[in-house]
CHARMM internal coordinates of N, CA and C (Angstrom, degrees):
IC EDIT
DIST 1 N 1 CA 1.4465
DIST 1 CA 1 C 1.5354
ANGL 1 N 1 CA 1 C 108.36
DIST 1 C 2 N 1.3099
ANGL 1 CA 1 C 2 N 115.94
DIHE 1 N 1 CA 1 C 2 N 131.53
DIST 2 N 2 CA 1.4580
ANGL 1 C 2 N 2 CA 121.96
DIHE 1 CA 1 C 2 N 2 CA -179.62
DIST 2 CA 2 C 1.5168
ANGL 2 N 2 CA 2 C 108.72
DIHE 1 C 2 N 2 CA 2 C -95.31
DIST 2 C 3 N 1.3238
ANGL 2 CA 2 C 3 N 116.65
DIHE 2 N 2 CA 2 C 3 N 128.12
DIST 3 N 3 CA 1.4651
ANGL 2 C 3 N 3 CA 121.15
DIHE 2 CA 2 C 3 N 3 CA 179.20
DIST 3 CA 3 C 1.5199
ANGL 3 N 3 CA 3 C 111.28
DIHE 2 C 3 N 3 CA 3 C -101.94
DIST 3 C 4 N 1.3160
ANGL 3 CA 3 C 4 N 117.61
DIHE 3 N 3 CA 3 C 4 N -36.83
DIST 4 N 4 CA 1.4583
ANGL 3 C 4 N 4 CA 121.57
DIHE 3 CA 3 C 4 N 4 CA 176.98
DIST 4 CA 4 C 1.5275
ANGL 4 N 4 CA 4 C 109.29
DIHE 3 C 4 N 4 CA 4 C -158.49
DIST 4 C 5 N 1.3225
ANGL 4 CA 4 C 5 N 115.32
DIHE 4 N 4 CA 4 C 5 N 148.80
DIST 5 N 5 CA 1.4638
ANGL 4 C 5 N 5 CA 121.51
DIHE 4 CA 4 C 5 N 5 CA 179.33
DIST 5 CA 5 C 1.5214
ANGL 5 N 5 CA 5 C 108.09
DIHE 4 C 5 N 5 CA 5 C -167.39
DIST 5 C 6 N 1.3174
ANGL 5 CA 5 C 6 N 115.28
DIHE 5 N 5 CA 5 C 6 N 161.33
DIST 6 N 6 CA 1.4652
ANGL 5 C 6 N 6 CA 119.01
DIHE 5 CA 5 C 6 N 6 CA 175.33
DIST 6 CA 6 C 1.5312
ANGL 6 N 6 CA 6 C 108.56
DIHE 5 C 6 N 6 CA 6 C -74.16
DIST 6 C 7 N 1.3140
ANGL 6 CA 6 C 7 N 115.68
DIHE 6 N 6 CA 6 C 7 N 161.23
DIST 7 N 7 CA 1.4663
ANGL 6 C 7 N 7 CA 120.55
DIHE 6 CA 6 C 7 N 7 CA 177.74
DIST 7 CA 7 C 1.5244
ANGL 7 N 7 CA 7 C 109.67
DIHE 6 C 7 N 7 CA 7 C -58.53
DIST 7 C 8 N 1.3306
ANGL 7 CA 7 C 8 N 116.55
DIHE 7 N 7 CA 7 C 8 N -41.71
DIST 8 N 8 CA 1.4659
ANGL 7 C 8 N 8 CA 120.12
DIHE 7 CA 7 C 8 N 8 CA -179.17
DIST 8 CA 8 C 1.5229
ANGL 8 N 8 CA 8 C 111.66
DIHE 7 C 8 N 8 CA 8 C -60.68
DIST 8 C 9 N 1.3343
ANGL 8 CA 8 C 9 N 116.40
DIHE 8 N 8 CA 8 C 9 N -43.34
DIST 9 N 9 CA 1.4693
ANGL 8 C 9 N 9 CA 119.39
DIHE 8 CA 8 C 9 N 9 CA -179.53
DIST 9 CA 9 C 1.5292
ANGL 9 N 9 CA 9 C 111.34
DIHE 8 C 9 N 9 CA 9 C -68.13
DIST 9 C 10 N 1.3227
ANGL 9 CA 9 C 10 N 117.06
DIHE 9 N 9 CA 9 C 10 N -37.58
DIST 10 N 10 CA 1.4601
ANGL 9 C 10 N 10 CA 119.40
DIHE 9 CA 9 C 10 N 10 CA 177.26
DIST 10 CA 10 C 1.5240
ANGL 10 N 10 CA 10 C 110.89
DIHE 9 C 10 N 10 CA 10 C -63.47
DIST 10 C 11 N 1.3357
ANGL 10 CA 10 C 11 N 116.69
DIHE 10 N 10 CA 10 C 11 N -41.30
DIST 11 N 11 CA 1.4568
ANGL 10 C 11 N 11 CA 120.21
DIHE 10 CA 10 C 11 N 11 CA 178.63
DIST 11 CA 11 C 1.5315
ANGL 11 N 11 CA 11 C 111.02
DIHE 10 C 11 N 11 CA 11 C -68.28
DIST 11 C 12 N 1.3358
ANGL 11 CA 11 C 12 N 116.43
DIHE 11 N 11 CA 11 C 12 N -36.21
DIST 12 N 12 CA 1.4670
ANGL 11 C 12 N 12 CA 119.61
DIHE 11 CA 11 C 12 N 12 CA 174.68
DIST 12 CA 12 C 1.5200
ANGL 12 N 12 CA 12 C 110.26
DIHE 11 C 12 N 12 CA 12 C -60.46
DIST 12 C 13 N 1.3013
ANGL 12 CA 12 C 13 N 116.13
DIHE 12 N 12 CA 12 C 13 N -45.46
DIST 13 N 13 CA 1.4662
ANGL 12 C 13 N 13 CA 121.10
DIHE 12 CA 12 C 13 N 13 CA -179.52
DIST 13 CA 13 C 1.5264
ANGL 13 N 13 CA 13 C 111.05
DIHE 12 C 13 N 13 CA 13 C -64.98
DIST 13 C 14 N 1.3184
ANGL 13 CA 13 C 14 N 116.04
DIHE 13 N 13 CA 13 C 14 N -39.77
DIST 14 N 14 CA 1.4628
ANGL 13 C 14 N 14 CA 121.31
DIHE 13 CA 13 C 14 N 14 CA -179.59
DIST 14 CA 14 C 1.5258
ANGL 14 N 14 CA 14 C 111.26
DIHE 13 C 14 N 14 CA 14 C -60.99
DIST 14 C 15 N 1.3216
ANGL 14 CA 14 C 15 N 117.24
DIHE 14 N 14 CA 14 C 15 N -37.40
DIST 15 N 15 CA 1.4686
ANGL 14 C 15 N 15 CA 121.22
DIHE 14 CA 14 C 15 N 15 CA -173.70
DIST 15 CA 15 C 1.5286
ANGL 15 N 15 CA 15 C 113.36
DIHE 14 C 15 N 15 CA 15 C -100.37
DIST 15 C 16 N 1.3219
ANGL 15 CA 15 C 16 N 118.20
DIHE 15 N 15 CA 15 C 16 N 2.52
DIST 16 N 16 CA 1.4673
ANGL 15 C 16 N 16 CA 121.50
DIHE 15 CA 15 C 16 N 16 CA 179.43
DIST 16 CA 16 C 1.5236
ANGL 16 N 16 CA 16 C 109.21
DIHE 15 C 16 N 16 CA 16 C -90.31
DIST 16 C 17 N 1.3240
ANGL 16 CA 16 C 17 N 116.31
DIHE 16 N 16 CA 16 C 17 N 112.05
DIST 17 N 17 CA 1.4656
ANGL 16 C 17 N 17 CA 120.77
DIHE 16 CA 16 C 17 N 17 CA -175.84
DIST 17 CA 17 C 1.5245
ANGL 17 N 17 CA 17 C 113.06
DIHE 16 C 17 N 17 CA 17 C -65.24
DIST 17 C 18 N 1.3345
ANGL 17 CA 17 C 18 N 117.70
DIHE 17 N 17 CA 17 C 18 N -18.25
DIST 18 N 18 CA 1.4665
ANGL 17 C 18 N 18 CA 119.74
DIHE 17 CA 17 C 18 N 18 CA 177.64
DIST 18 CA 18 C 1.5249
ANGL 18 N 18 CA 18 C 111.04
DIHE 17 C 18 N 18 CA 18 C -67.99
DIST 18 C 19 N 1.3321
ANGL 18 CA 18 C 19 N 117.10
DIHE 18 N 18 CA 18 C 19 N -23.44
DIST 19 N 19 CA 1.4585
ANGL 18 C 19 N 19 CA 121.80
DIHE 18 CA 18 C 19 N 19 CA -177.47
DIST 19 CA 19 C 1.5216
ANGL 19 N 19 CA 19 C 111.73
DIHE 18 C 19 N 19 CA 19 C -113.60
DIST 19 C 20 N 1.3139
ANGL 19 CA 19 C 20 N 117.30
DIHE 19 N 19 CA 19 C 20 N 28.37
DIST 20 N 20 CA 1.4565
ANGL 19 C 20 N 20 CA 121.94
DIHE 19 CA 19 C 20 N 20 CA -177.26
DIST 20 CA 20 C 1.5352
ANGL 20 N 20 CA 20 C 110.13
DIHE 19 C 20 N 20 CA 20 C -59.27
DIST 20 C 21 N 1.3313
ANGL 20 CA 20 C 21 N 115.46
DIHE 20 N 20 CA 20 C 21 N 120.49
DIST 21 N 21 CA 1.4605
ANGL 20 C 21 N 21 CA 120.88
DIHE 20 CA 20 C 21 N 21 CA -178.51
DIST 21 CA 21 C 1.5198
ANGL 21 N 21 CA 21 C 108.60
DIHE 20 C 21 N 21 CA 21 C -146.35
DIST 21 C 22 N 1.3149
ANGL 21 CA 21 C 22 N 116.46
DIHE 21 N 21 CA 21 C 22 N 122.75
DIST 22 N 22 CA 1.4579
ANGL 21 C 22 N 22 CA 120.33
DIHE 21 CA 21 C 22 N 22 CA 179.06
DIST 22 CA 22 C 1.5287
ANGL 22 N 22 CA 22 C 110.29
DIHE 21 C 22 N 22 CA 22 C -66.61
DIST 22 C 23 N 1.3258
ANGL 22 CA 22 C 23 N 117.76
DIHE 22 N 22 CA 22 C 23 N -32.28
DIST 23 N 23 CA 1.4611
ANGL 22 C 23 N 23 CA 120.61
DIHE 22 CA 22 C 23 N 23 CA 177.54
DIST 23 CA 23 C 1.5212
ANGL 23 N 23 CA 23 C 110.92
DIHE 22 C 23 N 23 CA 23 C -65.36
DIST 23 C 24 N 1.3417
ANGL 23 CA 23 C 24 N 117.08
DIHE 23 N 23 CA 23 C 24 N -44.33
DIST 24 N 24 CA 1.4626
ANGL 23 C 24 N 24 CA 120.17
DIHE 23 CA 23 C 24 N 24 CA 178.32
DIST 24 CA 24 C 1.5253
ANGL 24 N 24 CA 24 C 110.17
DIHE 23 C 24 N 24 CA 24 C -64.18
DIST 24 C 25 N 1.3218
ANGL 24 CA 24 C 25 N 117.01
DIHE 24 N 24 CA 24 C 25 N -44.34
DIST 25 N 25 CA 1.4572
ANGL 24 C 25 N 25 CA 121.27
DIHE 24 CA 24 C 25 N 25 CA 179.74
DIST 25 CA 25 C 1.5280
ANGL 25 N 25 CA 25 C 110.98
DIHE 24 C 25 N 25 CA 25 C -58.82
DIST 25 C 26 N 1.3170
ANGL 25 CA 25 C 26 N 117.16
DIHE 25 N 25 CA 25 C 26 N -48.99
DIST 26 N 26 CA 1.4654
ANGL 25 C 26 N 26 CA 120.65
DIHE 25 CA 25 C 26 N 26 CA 179.73
DIST 26 CA 26 C 1.5247
ANGL 26 N 26 CA 26 C 111.54
DIHE 25 C 26 N 26 CA 26 C -61.23
DIST 26 C 27 N 1.3265
ANGL 26 CA 26 C 27 N 117.00
DIHE 26 N 26 CA 26 C 27 N -45.24
DIST 27 N 27 CA 1.4619
ANGL 26 C 27 N 27 CA 120.93
DIHE 26 CA 26 C 27 N 27 CA 179.83
DIST 27 CA 27 C 1.5215
ANGL 27 N 27 CA 27 C 110.58
DIHE 26 C 27 N 27 CA 27 C -63.54
DIST 27 C 28 N 1.3269
ANGL 27 CA 27 C 28 N 116.11
DIHE 27 N 27 CA 27 C 28 N -43.44
DIST 28 N 28 CA 1.4610
ANGL 27 C 28 N 28 CA 120.04
DIHE 27 CA 27 C 28 N 28 CA 179.51
DIST 28 CA 28 C 1.5215
ANGL 28 N 28 CA 28 C 110.59
DIHE 27 C 28 N 28 CA 28 C -60.74
DIST 28 C 29 N 1.3153
ANGL 28 CA 28 C 29 N 117.13
DIHE 28 N 28 CA 28 C 29 N -48.55
DIST 29 N 29 CA 1.4621
ANGL 28 C 29 N 29 CA 120.60
DIHE 28 CA 28 C 29 N 29 CA -177.26
DIST 29 CA 29 C 1.5295
ANGL 29 N 29 CA 29 C 112.52
DIHE 28 C 29 N 29 CA 29 C -66.09
DIST 29 C 30 N 1.3097
ANGL 29 CA 29 C 30 N 117.35
DIHE 29 N 29 CA 29 C 30 N -28.84
DIST 30 N 30 CA 1.4646
ANGL 29 C 30 N 30 CA 120.52
DIHE 29 CA 29 C 30 N 30 CA 177.31
DIST 30 CA 30 C 1.5214
ANGL 30 N 30 CA 30 C 113.19
DIHE 29 C 30 N 30 CA 30 C -77.83
DIST 30 C 31 N 1.3493
ANGL 30 CA 30 C 31 N 117.44
DIHE 30 N 30 CA 30 C 31 N -23.98
DIST 31 N 31 CA 1.4641
ANGL 30 C 31 N 31 CA 119.63
DIHE 30 CA 30 C 31 N 31 CA -171.51
DIST 31 CA 31 C 1.5267
ANGL 31 N 31 CA 31 C 115.47
DIHE 30 C 31 N 31 CA 31 C -119.65
DIST 31 C 32 N 1.3227
ANGL 31 CA 31 C 32 N 120.30
DIHE 31 N 31 CA 31 C 32 N -5.74
DIST 32 N 32 CA 1.4651
ANGL 31 C 32 N 32 CA 120.28
DIHE 31 CA 31 C 32 N 32 CA -172.15
DIST 32 CA 32 C 1.5230
ANGL 32 N 32 CA 32 C 113.16
DIHE 31 C 32 N 32 CA 32 C -59.49
DIST 32 C 33 N 1.3260
ANGL 32 CA 32 C 33 N 118.14
DIHE 32 N 32 CA 32 C 33 N -28.04
DIST 33 N 33 CA 1.4674
ANGL 32 C 33 N 33 CA 120.66
DIHE 32 CA 32 C 33 N 33 CA -178.32
DIST 33 CA 33 C 1.5257
ANGL 33 N 33 CA 33 C 112.62
DIHE 32 C 33 N 33 CA 33 C -66.63
DIST 33 C 34 N 1.3189
ANGL 33 CA 33 C 34 N 117.08
DIHE 33 N 33 CA 33 C 34 N -15.58
DIST 34 N 34 CA 1.4595
ANGL 33 C 34 N 34 CA 120.99
DIHE 33 CA 33 C 34 N 34 CA 177.76
DIST 34 CA 34 C 1.5266
ANGL 34 N 34 CA 34 C 110.87
DIHE 33 C 34 N 34 CA 34 C -72.44
DIST 34 C 35 N 1.3411
ANGL 34 CA 34 C 35 N 117.51
DIHE 34 N 34 CA 34 C 35 N -33.86
DIST 35 N 35 CA 1.4554
ANGL 34 C 35 N 35 CA 120.66
DIHE 34 CA 34 C 35 N 35 CA -172.62
DIST 35 CA 35 C 1.5287
ANGL 35 N 35 CA 35 C 115.28
DIHE 34 C 35 N 35 CA 35 C -122.05
DIST 35 C 36 N 1.3240
ANGL 35 CA 35 C 36 N 118.68
DIHE 35 N 35 CA 35 C 36 N -1.66
DIST 36 N 36 CA 1.4612
ANGL 35 C 36 N 36 CA 120.88
DIHE 35 CA 35 C 36 N 36 CA 176.83
DIST 36 CA 36 C 1.5281
ANGL 36 N 36 CA 36 C 108.62
DIHE 35 C 36 N 36 CA 36 C -157.87
DIST 36 C 37 N 1.3262
ANGL 36 CA 36 C 37 N 115.18
DIHE 36 N 36 CA 36 C 37 N -178.88
DIST 37 N 37 CA 1.4665
ANGL 36 C 37 N 37 CA 119.59
DIHE 36 CA 36 C 37 N 37 CA 179.54
DIST 37 CA 37 C 1.5227
ANGL 37 N 37 CA 37 C 109.80
DIHE 36 C 37 N 37 CA 37 C -110.29
DIST 37 C 38 N 1.3131
ANGL 37 CA 37 C 38 N 115.61
DIHE 37 N 37 CA 37 C 38 N 163.17
DIST 38 N 38 CA 1.4543
ANGL 37 C 38 N 38 CA 120.49
DIHE 37 CA 37 C 38 N 38 CA 175.96
DIST 38 CA 38 C 1.5229
ANGL 38 N 38 CA 38 C 111.16
DIHE 37 C 38 N 38 CA 38 C -62.22
DIST 38 C 39 N 1.3340
ANGL 38 CA 38 C 39 N 116.47
DIHE 38 N 38 CA 38 C 39 N -36.18
DIST 39 N 39 CA 1.4673
ANGL 38 C 39 N 39 CA 121.13
DIHE 38 CA 38 C 39 N 39 CA 179.34
DIST 39 CA 39 C 1.5314
ANGL 39 N 39 CA 39 C 110.75
DIHE 38 C 39 N 39 CA 39 C -62.20
DIST 39 C 40 N 1.3270
ANGL 39 CA 39 C 40 N 116.68
DIHE 39 N 39 CA 39 C 40 N -45.45
DIST 40 N 40 CA 1.4644
ANGL 39 C 40 N 40 CA 120.88
DIHE 39 CA 39 C 40 N 40 CA 178.62
DIST 40 CA 40 C 1.5250
ANGL 40 N 40 CA 40 C 110.78
DIHE 39 C 40 N 40 CA 40 C -62.34
DIST 40 C 41 N 1.3130
ANGL 40 CA 40 C 41 N 116.11
DIHE 40 N 40 CA 40 C 41 N -42.50
DIST 41 N 41 CA 1.4613
ANGL 40 C 41 N 41 CA 121.07
DIHE 40 CA 40 C 41 N 41 CA 179.47
DIST 41 CA 41 C 1.5260
ANGL 41 N 41 CA 41 C 111.03
DIHE 40 C 41 N 41 CA 41 C -62.03
DIST 41 C 42 N 1.3320
ANGL 41 CA 41 C 42 N 117.19
DIHE 41 N 41 CA 41 C 42 N -47.66
DIST 42 N 42 CA 1.4604
ANGL 41 C 42 N 42 CA 120.01
DIHE 41 CA 41 C 42 N 42 CA -179.60
DIST 42 CA 42 C 1.5198
ANGL 42 N 42 CA 42 C 111.84
DIHE 41 C 42 N 42 CA 42 C -65.38
DIST 42 C 43 N 1.3231
ANGL 42 CA 42 C 43 N 118.40
DIHE 42 N 42 CA 42 C 43 N -38.15
DIST 43 N 43 CA 1.4696
ANGL 42 C 43 N 43 CA 120.85
DIHE 42 CA 42 C 43 N 43 CA 176.37
DIST 43 CA 43 C 1.5281
ANGL 43 N 43 CA 43 C 110.81
DIHE 42 C 43 N 43 CA 43 C -60.81
DIST 43 C 44 N 1.3239
ANGL 43 CA 43 C 44 N 116.57
DIHE 43 N 43 CA 43 C 44 N -43.47
DIST 44 N 44 CA 1.4638
ANGL 43 C 44 N 44 CA 120.58
DIHE 43 CA 43 C 44 N 44 CA 179.66
DIST 44 CA 44 C 1.5261
ANGL 44 N 44 CA 44 C 110.83
DIHE 43 C 44 N 44 CA 44 C -64.85
DIST 44 C 45 N 1.3274
ANGL 44 CA 44 C 45 N 117.03
DIHE 44 N 44 CA 44 C 45 N -41.75
DIST 45 N 45 CA 1.4625
ANGL 44 C 45 N 45 CA 120.24
DIHE 44 CA 44 C 45 N 45 CA 179.19
DIST 45 CA 45 C 1.5308
ANGL 45 N 45 CA 45 C 111.64
DIHE 44 C 45 N 45 CA 45 C -66.39
DIST 45 C 46 N 1.3376
ANGL 45 CA 45 C 46 N 116.97
DIHE 45 N 45 CA 45 C 46 N -36.25
DIST 46 N 46 CA 1.4685
ANGL 45 C 46 N 46 CA 120.31
DIHE 45 CA 45 C 46 N 46 CA 176.34
DIST 46 CA 46 C 1.5154
ANGL 46 N 46 CA 46 C 110.94
DIHE 45 C 46 N 46 CA 46 C -63.79
DIST 46 C 47 N 1.3342
ANGL 46 CA 46 C 47 N 117.52
DIHE 46 N 46 CA 46 C 47 N -40.74
DIST 47 N 47 CA 1.4643
ANGL 46 C 47 N 47 CA 120.87
DIHE 46 CA 46 C 47 N 47 CA 178.70
DIST 47 CA 47 C 1.5277
ANGL 47 N 47 CA 47 C 110.91
DIHE 46 C 47 N 47 CA 47 C -61.77
DIST 47 C 48 N 1.3188
ANGL 47 CA 47 C 48 N 116.23
DIHE 47 N 47 CA 47 C 48 N -42.86
DIST 48 N 48 CA 1.4677
ANGL 47 C 48 N 48 CA 120.34
DIHE 47 CA 47 C 48 N 48 CA 179.10
DIST 48 CA 48 C 1.5268
ANGL 48 N 48 CA 48 C 109.95
DIHE 47 C 48 N 48 CA 48 C -63.78
DIST 48 C 49 N 1.3237
ANGL 48 CA 48 C 49 N 117.28
DIHE 48 N 48 CA 48 C 49 N -45.84
DIST 49 N 49 CA 1.4629
ANGL 48 C 49 N 49 CA 121.40
DIHE 48 CA 48 C 49 N 49 CA -179.82
DIST 49 CA 49 C 1.5238
ANGL 49 N 49 CA 49 C 110.33
DIHE 48 C 49 N 49 CA 49 C -60.47
DIST 49 C 50 N 1.3353
ANGL 49 CA 49 C 50 N 116.74
DIHE 49 N 49 CA 49 C 50 N -45.84
DIST 50 N 50 CA 1.4638
ANGL 49 C 50 N 50 CA 120.44
DIHE 49 CA 49 C 50 N 50 CA -178.65
DIST 50 CA 50 C 1.5201
ANGL 50 N 50 CA 50 C 111.38
DIHE 49 C 50 N 50 CA 50 C -66.06
DIST 50 C 51 N 1.3271
ANGL 50 CA 50 C 51 N 118.14
DIHE 50 N 50 CA 50 C 51 N -36.19
DIST 51 N 51 CA 1.4662
ANGL 50 C 51 N 51 CA 120.14
DIHE 50 CA 50 C 51 N 51 CA 179.44
DIST 51 CA 51 C 1.5247
ANGL 51 N 51 CA 51 C 110.47
DIHE 50 C 51 N 51 CA 51 C -67.84
DIST 51 C 52 N 1.3250
ANGL 51 CA 51 C 52 N 117.09
DIHE 51 N 51 CA 51 C 52 N -36.82
DIST 52 N 52 CA 1.4631
ANGL 51 C 52 N 52 CA 120.32
DIHE 51 CA 51 C 52 N 52 CA 177.43
DIST 52 CA 52 C 1.5216
ANGL 52 N 52 CA 52 C 111.10
DIHE 51 C 52 N 52 CA 52 C -74.88
DIST 52 C 53 N 1.3033
ANGL 52 CA 52 C 53 N 116.84
DIHE 52 N 52 CA 52 C 53 N -34.39
DIST 53 N 53 CA 1.4568
ANGL 52 C 53 N 53 CA 121.12
DIHE 52 CA 52 C 53 N 53 CA 179.79
DIST 53 CA 53 C 1.5251
ANGL 53 N 53 CA 53 C 110.49
DIHE 52 C 53 N 53 CA 53 C -65.17
DIST 53 C 54 N 1.3390
ANGL 53 CA 53 C 54 N 117.94
DIHE 53 N 53 CA 53 C 54 N -38.35
DIST 54 N 54 CA 1.4563
ANGL 53 C 54 N 54 CA 121.73
DIHE 53 CA 53 C 54 N 54 CA 179.12
DIST 54 CA 54 C 1.5112
ANGL 54 N 54 CA 54 C 112.30
DIHE 53 C 54 N 54 CA 54 C -64.50
DIST 54 C 55 N 1.3483
ANGL 54 CA 54 C 55 N 117.04
DIHE 54 N 54 CA 54 C 55 N -31.28
DIST 55 N 55 CA 1.4526
ANGL 54 C 55 N 55 CA 120.93
DIHE 54 CA 54 C 55 N 55 CA -179.92
DIST 55 CA 55 C 1.5185
ANGL 55 N 55 CA 55 C 113.20
DIHE 54 C 55 N 55 CA 55 C -87.64
DIST 55 C 56 N 1.3103
ANGL 55 CA 55 C 56 N 117.15
DIHE 55 N 55 CA 55 C 56 N -10.74
DIST 56 N 56 CA 1.4697
ANGL 55 C 56 N 56 CA 120.96
DIHE 55 CA 55 C 56 N 56 CA -178.23
DIST 56 CA 56 C 1.5170
ANGL 56 N 56 CA 56 C 110.40
DIHE 55 C 56 N 56 CA 56 C -83.25
DIST 56 C 57 N 1.3003
ANGL 56 CA 56 C 57 N 115.31
DIHE 56 N 56 CA 56 C 57 N 154.21
DIST 57 N 57 CA 1.4588
ANGL 56 C 57 N 57 CA 119.21
DIHE 56 CA 56 C 57 N 57 CA 174.73
DIST 57 CA 57 C 1.5208
ANGL 57 N 57 CA 57 C 109.05
DIHE 56 C 57 N 57 CA 57 C -72.54
DIST 57 C 58 N 1.3092
ANGL 57 CA 57 C 58 N 117.56
DIHE 57 N 57 CA 57 C 58 N 163.69
DIST 58 N 58 CA 1.4634
ANGL 57 C 58 N 58 CA 120.83
DIHE 57 CA 57 C 58 N 58 CA 178.82
DIST 58 CA 58 C 1.5196
ANGL 58 N 58 CA 58 C 110.49
DIHE 57 C 58 N 58 CA 58 C -59.21
DIST 58 C 59 N 1.3311
ANGL 58 CA 58 C 59 N 117.53
DIHE 58 N 58 CA 58 C 59 N -37.58
DIST 59 N 59 CA 1.4563
ANGL 58 C 59 N 59 CA 120.98
DIHE 58 CA 58 C 59 N 59 CA -179.75
DIST 59 CA 59 C 1.5272
ANGL 59 N 59 CA 59 C 110.68
DIHE 58 C 59 N 59 CA 59 C -63.59
DIST 59 C 60 N 1.3393
ANGL 59 CA 59 C 60 N 117.13
DIHE 59 N 59 CA 59 C 60 N -45.59
DIST 60 N 60 CA 1.4597
ANGL 59 C 60 N 60 CA 120.31
DIHE 59 CA 59 C 60 N 60 CA 178.36
DIST 60 CA 60 C 1.5123
ANGL 60 N 60 CA 60 C 111.23
DIHE 59 C 60 N 60 CA 60 C -64.31
DIST 60 C 61 N 1.3316
ANGL 60 CA 60 C 61 N 117.55
DIHE 60 N 60 CA 60 C 61 N -40.88
DIST 61 N 61 CA 1.4597
ANGL 60 C 61 N 61 CA 120.67
DIHE 60 CA 60 C 61 N 61 CA 179.24
DIST 61 CA 61 C 1.5242
ANGL 61 N 61 CA 61 C 109.76
DIHE 60 C 61 N 61 CA 61 C -61.43
DIST 61 C 62 N 1.3217
ANGL 61 CA 61 C 62 N 117.57
DIHE 61 N 61 CA 61 C 62 N -39.77
DIST 62 N 62 CA 1.4628
ANGL 61 C 62 N 62 CA 121.34
DIHE 61 CA 61 C 62 N 62 CA 177.14
DIST 62 CA 62 C 1.5143
ANGL 62 N 62 CA 62 C 111.40
DIHE 61 C 62 N 62 CA 62 C -64.07
DIST 62 C 63 N 1.3380
ANGL 62 CA 62 C 63 N 116.66
DIHE 62 N 62 CA 62 C 63 N -40.82
DIST 63 N 63 CA 1.4646
ANGL 62 C 63 N 63 CA 120.36
DIHE 62 CA 62 C 63 N 63 CA 177.99
DIST 63 CA 63 C 1.5177
ANGL 63 N 63 CA 63 C 111.27
DIHE 62 C 63 N 63 CA 63 C -64.15
DIST 63 C 64 N 1.3339
ANGL 63 CA 63 C 64 N 116.78
DIHE 63 N 63 CA 63 C 64 N -40.44
DIST 64 N 64 CA 1.4592
ANGL 63 C 64 N 64 CA 120.38
DIHE 63 CA 63 C 64 N 64 CA 179.02
DIST 64 CA 64 C 1.5169
ANGL 64 N 64 CA 64 C 109.85
DIHE 63 C 64 N 64 CA 64 C -64.28
DIST 64 C 65 N 1.3172
ANGL 64 CA 64 C 65 N 117.37
DIHE 64 N 64 CA 64 C 65 N -45.69
DIST 65 N 65 CA 1.4596
ANGL 64 C 65 N 65 CA 120.44
DIHE 64 CA 64 C 65 N 65 CA -179.94
DIST 65 CA 65 C 1.5265
ANGL 65 N 65 CA 65 C 111.20
DIHE 64 C 65 N 65 CA 65 C -62.57
DIST 65 C 66 N 1.3318
ANGL 65 CA 65 C 66 N 116.94
DIHE 65 N 65 CA 65 C 66 N -40.96
DIST 66 N 66 CA 1.4671
ANGL 65 C 66 N 66 CA 120.96
DIHE 65 CA 65 C 66 N 66 CA 178.48
DIST 66 CA 66 C 1.5258
ANGL 66 N 66 CA 66 C 110.06
DIHE 65 C 66 N 66 CA 66 C -63.74
DIST 66 C 67 N 1.3446
ANGL 66 CA 66 C 67 N 116.93
DIHE 66 N 66 CA 66 C 67 N -42.44
DIST 67 N 67 CA 1.4485
ANGL 66 C 67 N 67 CA 120.26
DIHE 66 CA 66 C 67 N 67 CA 179.35
DIST 67 CA 67 C 1.5137
ANGL 67 N 67 CA 67 C 111.54
DIHE 66 C 67 N 67 CA 67 C -63.85
DIST 67 C 68 N 1.3304
ANGL 67 CA 67 C 68 N 116.47
DIHE 67 N 67 CA 67 C 68 N -44.04
DIST 68 N 68 CA 1.4604
ANGL 67 C 68 N 68 CA 120.09
DIHE 67 CA 67 C 68 N 68 CA 179.45
DIST 68 CA 68 C 1.5229
ANGL 68 N 68 CA 68 C 110.55
DIHE 67 C 68 N 68 CA 68 C -64.41
DIST 68 C 69 N 1.3276
ANGL 68 CA 68 C 69 N 117.51
DIHE 68 N 68 CA 68 C 69 N -38.19
DIST 69 N 69 CA 1.4564
ANGL 68 C 69 N 69 CA 120.67
DIHE 68 CA 68 C 69 N 69 CA 179.27
DIST 69 CA 69 C 1.5279
ANGL 69 N 69 CA 69 C 111.04
DIHE 68 C 69 N 69 CA 69 C -64.36
DIST 69 C 70 N 1.3224
ANGL 69 CA 69 C 70 N 116.35
DIHE 69 N 69 CA 69 C 70 N -40.16
DIST 70 N 70 CA 1.4623
ANGL 69 C 70 N 70 CA 118.89
DIHE 69 CA 69 C 70 N 70 CA -178.87
DIST 70 CA 70 C 1.5260
ANGL 70 N 70 CA 70 C 111.36
DIHE 69 C 70 N 70 CA 70 C -69.69
DIST 70 C 71 N 1.3296
ANGL 70 CA 70 C 71 N 117.52
DIHE 70 N 70 CA 70 C 71 N -32.22
DIST 71 N 71 CA 1.4582
ANGL 70 C 71 N 71 CA 120.76
DIHE 70 CA 70 C 71 N 71 CA 177.47
DIST 71 CA 71 C 1.5220
ANGL 71 N 71 CA 71 C 109.92
DIHE 70 C 71 N 71 CA 71 C -71.41
DIST 71 C 72 N 1.3340
ANGL 71 CA 71 C 72 N 116.76
DIHE 71 N 71 CA 71 C 72 N -39.54
DIST 72 N 72 CA 1.4682
ANGL 71 C 72 N 72 CA 121.55
DIHE 71 CA 71 C 72 N 72 CA -176.09
DIST 72 CA 72 C 1.5234
ANGL 72 N 72 CA 72 C 112.35
DIHE 71 C 72 N 72 CA 72 C -79.19
DIST 72 C 73 N 1.3286
ANGL 72 CA 72 C 73 N 117.39
DIHE 72 N 72 CA 72 C 73 N -17.99
DIST 73 N 73 CA 1.4668
ANGL 72 C 73 N 73 CA 120.18
DIHE 72 CA 72 C 73 N 73 CA -176.95
DIST 73 CA 73 C 1.5225
ANGL 73 N 73 CA 73 C 110.17
DIHE 72 C 73 N 73 CA 73 C -68.28
DIST 73 C 74 N 1.3320
ANGL 73 CA 73 C 74 N 116.55
DIHE 73 N 73 CA 73 C 74 N 139.16
DIST 74 N 74 CA 1.4673
ANGL 73 C 74 N 74 CA 119.76
DIHE 73 CA 73 C 74 N 74 CA 178.07
DIST 74 CA 74 C 1.5240
ANGL 74 N 74 CA 74 C 110.80
DIHE 73 C 74 N 74 CA 74 C -64.74
DIST 74 C 75 N 1.3165
ANGL 74 CA 74 C 75 N 115.98
DIHE 74 N 74 CA 74 C 75 N 142.56
DIST 75 N 75 CA 1.4586
ANGL 74 C 75 N 75 CA 119.49
DIHE 74 CA 74 C 75 N 75 CA -175.91
DIST 75 CA 75 C 1.4580
ANGL 75 N 75 CA 75 C 116.16
DIHE 74 C 75 N 75 CA 75 C -105.01
END
COOR INIT
IC SEED 1 N 1 CA 1 C
IC BUILD
């Protein structure tokens, strides 16, 4: 259970797959506006995505883009 942490550490925890927790994710998404902004959150998530994208093969990057496109496409 986390009692206090910096915004950076919370975002690190949020994006670290070793600590994947639906409870943490739900709590974070319900409370992040208390200690940060949506803009800061999206910037941090973009950095994580770009860092993983750089390490991915072209094939994986294509799969990720295709998956994101299918999720974003109107249904």
